[in-house]
KOLTI-561653 format. One record per residue (C-alpha): residue in one letter; x, y, z. Coordinates in steps of 0.5 Angstrom, whole numbers, plus 500, padded with zeros to 3 digits. Example, Ala and Ser with C-alpha at 12.3 -4.5 7.8 and 13.67 -1.06 7.14 Angstrom:
BEGIN
A525491516/S527498514/
// end
This chain:
BEGIN
X457584490/X454580496/X452584502/X453582509/X446579512/X444584517/X440578521/X447575522/X448576529/X455579532/X455573537/X457568532/X464571531/X468567536/X473570541/X480571537/X484568542/X480561542/X482560534/X489558536/X486553541/X482550536/X487549531/X491545536/X485541536/X485540529/X492537529/X490532534/X484530530/X488529524/X493525528/X488520530/X485520523/X491518520/X492512525/X485510524/X486510517/X493506517/X490501522/X483500518/X487499512/X491493515/X485490518/X480490511/X486488507/X486481511/X479480509/X478483502/X485482500/X491487498/X490487490/X489494486/X482492485/X481491493/X485497495/X482502490/X475500492/X478501500/X480508498/X474510494/X470508500/X474511505/X474518501/X467517499/X465517506/X469523508/X465526502/X458524504/X460527511/X462534508/X456534504/X451532509/X452535516/X451542513/X444540511/X442535517/X445539523/X442546524/X447552524/X444554531/X447548534/X454550537/X459548532/X464546538/X459542541/X457539534/X465538533/X466535540/X460530539/X463528532/X470526535/X467522540/X463518536/X469517531/X473514537/X467510539/X466507532/X474506531/X474501537/X468498535/X471497528/X477494531/X473488535/X467488530/X472486524/X473478526/X465478525/X465481518/X470476516/X466470518/X460473514/X464475508/X467469507/X460465506/X458469500/X464472497/X466470490/X471472484/X470477478/X465483478/X460480484/X466479488/X468486487/X461489489/X461485495/X468487497/X465494496/X459493500/X464490506/X468497506/X462501506/X459497512/X466498516/X468505513/X462509512/X460510519/X467513522/X469517515/X462520515/X464523522/X471525520/X468528513/X463532517/X468535522/X471541518/X464543516/X462543523/X467547525/X467552519/X460555522/X464558528/X467563523/X464568518/X465568511/X470574511/X477573508/X480573515/X475567517/X476563510/X483564512/X482561519/X479555515/X485554511/X489554517/X484549520/X485545514/X493545515/X493544522/X489537521/X494535515/X500537520/X496532525/X496527520/X503527518/X505526526/X499520526/X502517520/X509517523/X507515529/X503509527/X508507522/X515508526/X512507533/X505504535/X505498529/X512497530/X513496537/X506495539/X500492535/X493495532/X489495538/X494499542/X494504536/X487504536/X486506543/X491511542/X487514537/X481514541/X484517547/X486523542/X479523540/X476523547/X481529549/X479533543/X472532545/X473534552/X476540550/X471542545/X466541550/X470546555/X470551549/X463550548/X461552555/X466558555/X463561548/X456562547/X453561540/X447564537/X446561530/X443565524/X435567525/X433565518/X436558518/X440554513/X436556507/X439563507/X446560507/X444556501/X442562497/X448566498/X453564493/X459567489/X457567482/X460562477/X462558483/X461551479/X468553475/X471553482/X468547484/X471543477/X478546478/X478544485/X476537483/X481536478/X486539483/X484533488/X484528482/X491530480/X493530487/X491523489/X493520482/X500523483/X500520490/X499513487/X504514481/X509517485/X508512491/X510506486/X516509483/X519511490/X518504492/X522502487/X527507489/X527506496/X524499497/X517497498/X517497506/X512499510/X517505512/X517507505/X510508505/X510512511/X515516509/X512518502/X505519505/X508523511/X512528506/X506528501/X501530507/X507535510/X507539503/X499539503/X500542510/X505547508/X501549502/X495550506/X498555511/X501559505/X494559501/X491561507/X495567508/X494569501/X487568501/X487573507/X490579503/X489577495/X483580492/X483575486/X483569489/X481565483/X487568479/X491565485/X488559484/X489558477/X496560478/X497555483/X494550478/X499552472/X505552477/X503545478/X504543471/X512545472/X512541479/X509535476/X514535471/X520536476/X518530480/X517526474/X524528472/X527527479/X524520479/X526517472/X533521471/X536524477/X534520484/X536513481/X543515479/X545519486/X551515488/X548512494/X549504496/X544503502/X548496504/X553501507/X550503513/X550500519/X544503522/X537503518/X535510521/X541513516/X537510510/X531513513/X534520513/X536519506/X529517504/X526523507/X531527503/X530524497/X522524498/X522532500/X526533494/X522530489/X515531492/X514537496/X514542491/X507539488/X504537494/X505545497/X501547491/X496542492/X495544499/X495552497/X489550492/X484548498/X484555502/X484559495/X478555493/X475557499/X476564498/X474564491/X467562492/X466565499/X461571500/X459574506/X453571510/X454565507/X453558511/X460557512/X459549513/X456549506/X462553503/X467548506/X462542505/X462544498/X469545496/X471539500/X466534497/X468537490/X476536492/X474529495/X470527489/X476528484/X481525489/X476518489/X477519481/X484520481/X486514486/X481509483/X482511476/X490511476/X491505481/X486500477/X486503470/X491508467/X498505470/X496498467/X493501461/X498507459/X504506464/X507512469/X510516463/X503517460/X499518466/X504523469/X503527462/X495526463/X496530470/X500535467/X494536462/X489536467/X492541471/X493546465/X486545464/X484547471/X488553471/X485555464/X478554467/X480559473/X484564469/X480565463/X474567466/X478571471/X481575466/X475576462/X473583466/X480586464/X479584457/X472587457/X475594460/X480594455/X475593449/X469597452/X468604448/X467608454/X473605458/X480606456/X483603450/X488598452/X489593447/X496591450/X492589456/X488584452/X494582448/X498581454/X493576457/X492572451/X499571450/X500569457/X495564457/X497561450/X505561453/X502557459/X499552455/X504551450/X509551456/X505545459/X505542453/X512542452/X513539460/X508534458/X512532452/X518532456/X516527461/X521521461/X520514461/X521510467/X528507467/X528499466/X534498471/X530502476/X524497475/X529491475/X534493481/X531498485/X535501490/X541498488/X541501481/X546506482/X551501484/X550496478/X557495475/X556490469/X551491464/X544488463/X540486457/X533488459/X528483455/X522486457/X519492461/X512493463/X508496468/X502492471/X496494475/X499491482/X507491480/X512493475/X516487472/X522486468/X526480465/X533481464/X539477461/X546478465/X551473462/X546468460/X542468467/X535470466/X532474472/X525475473/X524482477/X518485480/X518492483/X525493484/X527486486/X529479483/X523474485/X526468480/X532467476/X535461472/X541461476/X543455480/X541457487/X534460485/X533454481/X534449486/X530453491/X524453486/X525446485/X525444492/X519448494/X515444489/X519437489/X519436497/X512436498/X510433492/X515427493/X513426500/X506426499/X504419497/X499421492/X498429490/X492430486/X491437487/X496443488/X495450490/X501455488/X501462491/X505466487/X507465480/X514468479/X517465473/X513459474/X518454476/X515452482/X508451479/X512447473/X515442478/X508439479/X507438471/X511432471/X507428476/X502424473/X498423479/X497431479/X490432476/X489440478/X494446479/X491452481/X496458481/X494464485/X497471482/X496478484/X499481477/X496479471/X502481467/X506475470/X504469468/X504470460/X512473461/X513466465/X511462459/X515466454/X521467458/X522461462/X518456458/X524451459/X525452466/X517451468/X516445463/X511449459/X506450465/X501455462/X500450456/X498444461/X490443461/X491441469/X493449470/X488454472/X491461474/X486465479/X488473479/X487475486/X490476492/X492469495/X490470502/X483473499/X483466495/X485462501/X480465505/X474464501/X475458497/X472452499/X476447495/X481443499/X488441496/X494436497/X499441497/X500448498/X506452496/X508459495/X513462490/X518467493/X514473496/X519477500/X516479507/X519486508/X514488502/X508492505/X502487505/X506481504/X506479512/X499477511/X501471508/X506469514/X501470520/X498465524/X491466522/X494465514/X497458516/X491456520/X487458513/X492453509/X491448514/X484448513/X485448506/X489441506/X486434505/X488429510/X495428509/X496434506/X503438506/X504446505/X511449504/X513456505/X519460503/X523464508/X529468506/X535469510/X538474506/X536481506/X533480513/X535480521/X534474526/X528477529/X524477523/X527470521/X525467528/X518470527/X517467521/X519460523/X516461530/X509463527/X509457522/X511452527/X506454532/X501452527/X505446524/X509443531/X511437527/X514442521/X521441519/X526446515/X530444509/X536449507/X538452500/X544454503/X550457498/X556453500/X555452507/X553459508/X546461509/X541463503/X534461504/X530455507/X524452506/X519450511/X515444511/X508442515/X502438514/X496435518/X499429521/X505427524/X512427520/X515421517/X519420511/X521413508/X527414505/X527407501/X520409499/X522416496/X528413492/X524407489/X519413487/X524417484/X526411480/X519409477/X519409470/X513414470/X517419475/X523419470/X522427468/X521428476/X528425477/X531429471/X528435474/X531434481/X538432478/X538438474/X539442481/X544437484/X539432487/X542425484/X538421489/X533421495/X539422500/X541428496/X535431497/X533429504/X540432506/X538439506/X534437512/X536443517/X532442523/X525440527/X520445529/X521442537/X528442536/X529449535/X524451541/X530454545/X532458539/X525461538/X524462545/X521469545/X520470538/X514474536/X508471533/X506474527/X498475527/X493478524/X492483529/X499486529/X503484523/X509485526/X513481521/X513487516/X516492521/X521487523/X523485516/X523492514/X528493519/X533488516/X532490509/X539492508/X542487512/X547481510/X546477516/X544470513/X551466515/X550468522/X542466522/X544460519/X549458523/X545459530/X539455527/X544449525/X547449532/X540446534/X540441528/X541433530/X539427526/X532426527/X531418528/X524419529/X523423522/X527418518/X525411517/X528406512/X534401511/X540401515/X544403509/X540409507/X539411514/X547411515/X548414508/X543420510/X546421517/X553422514/X550427509/X547431514/X553431519/X550435525/X555440528/X559438533/X556442539/X549439538/X550433542/X552437548/X547442548/X541441552/X534444551/X533450556/
// end
């Protein structure tokens, strides 16, 4: 047994009354860290995109910085420096760099776009950008726990306090996650959130300096080399086990976040709830593990039991997410308050995820206790375990998000999690039980063959049970991928034609009484139904017909390919670029919607770019005559970046002279604040823009926004002549299929001019890169049905625009009669 070093001074021990104070400081530190994490992720996604590749690189860099910080501090900073003063400096530095990242990101944007590419070079450059932006602050964050660890000894009581510090840090992270997701970014913006986090860092730093002044500190006389030599035997096995634990924890978080976002709806609030529950479990588990580490004499056995119990906990969550929660009789549309749905979402997340998260949380302090020995440098102890856990987490986050889910699906991925947890448990239990077996078989000791048999049978039974649990993991139900949160309310049977899990999304194709629907992550993105077909054709044909000669087209999002396929019919179009984030989607569109999209992918003019659309528009140097977007719901986390003023300005710069851009705006599953924000933001960039309605029998459904580089003028006669040209016969047939028999029918969908809607849009939130408020506004209206009210309010400002439409008196009169403005419009004057 390693003895306590006589050179270790008693003044190294802190006064016990200050330990709870330090625990509070770690709560504040964790709160600030999560606020930064959410803000930085949003900022960097604007530059590098939000695909699985980008997010994997982003998360790997973030956690890699934490890992390097935990390893570097004990080797760079001498233990003779006061731990509280070092901790305070780290917090102060984090706050300063946090503000610097906020103001420096636009300059990174400018440098990045000059040399970025696609494919492997682009991925490497994205990683370099993440490293430049995130390594400095994350290095400091990762160093805080090893720094403060030097304020305690590596006794069972001291190690348990390290576990409490870790748990307190996680408790603060839970609060920071909810504070940022539900208040700071919903009500304010990223700048305000950053200032709040920096203020917390400053307060923690001041408290740290104050405590350092009250508690003198003398480091070990022999220096850090001494701590490096004092290591518990076989500590490498513990590091491997805790690395596997971190790998499984982050891998499970990736898998379960995807499945829960299907069940709850992929809003920013859903992701905040899932993250908060996961962190809450880690915090609870860490506290329990800290108590256990103080009293147990065999922490390695306790750690191994945690890992074996995780095999059952993972199987429990897999069963809940596939065979139980989707069928709870919950109809989210019944609630008049979204906060009631949030309570249900929280309960369902706790029910499914909390057991496994608690066990992963308990594993960290038990791993500390398993490798601790008296006289050891606490900074190196914590740094080594924390780094091993973080390295595993990096592998889990990147491996599952970028590769395994797309390769083998969530069912097989969860089976792998169970197997890896069993391996981690066996690594800890087998060596820990070896002394018992040795004593049982020793010729000089007591003969206890039953002990050997019991130990062997226990390990065999645990392994067999883990295998049984892995085999029993259910498949993800196709109805969940197709209908998400509304699966339990579906009455009519639906035939599932295809079900797949890709790198970025889960997709399904269904047939419901002859109507084929294309589902992405629990919602219908496109269908062969008349209403959806009309919208998809409008998004393509309106800009193609109003542009005198469109030669190049960019389509954001493939969907069923109907919008992109509309351009195939135009003989003058020479190039069609489709930017799609999920590789599964275009082949499915070709297989199941080939008739509706006119064999899109077989056309030689078509190029599919698999990338985040904003990233592509940001980095491409190509310009287009038309840019249009296939439906992308604004309440989906990450999609608000395609509705910002800066994004529309990017699109405007990518248009050739006379170019046109269309944008889809849903009125259903939304609220008036979100719709106003989307339209006001678009018209802020395209002040001469117009609105075209895809209403359902006069009731609101969705609209198409149209903007361009010049003043809007529409020649009705020329448009009719173009539709009747021999080389446009298929174009005419295509619009006739969705009810537009003439140019007048198509133009009759006119619903308003941008400057006419000024009074209605007064005070609307402009969605900008620095606030991304739209995703928070739209998330609040997810379960709303206010489309008729929104549409009627918009039409109240509609008038027949003499300055927009030109042409013969006959066509003008017919169009005027078709539009039929509301009676009260003529009496309304702008405010």
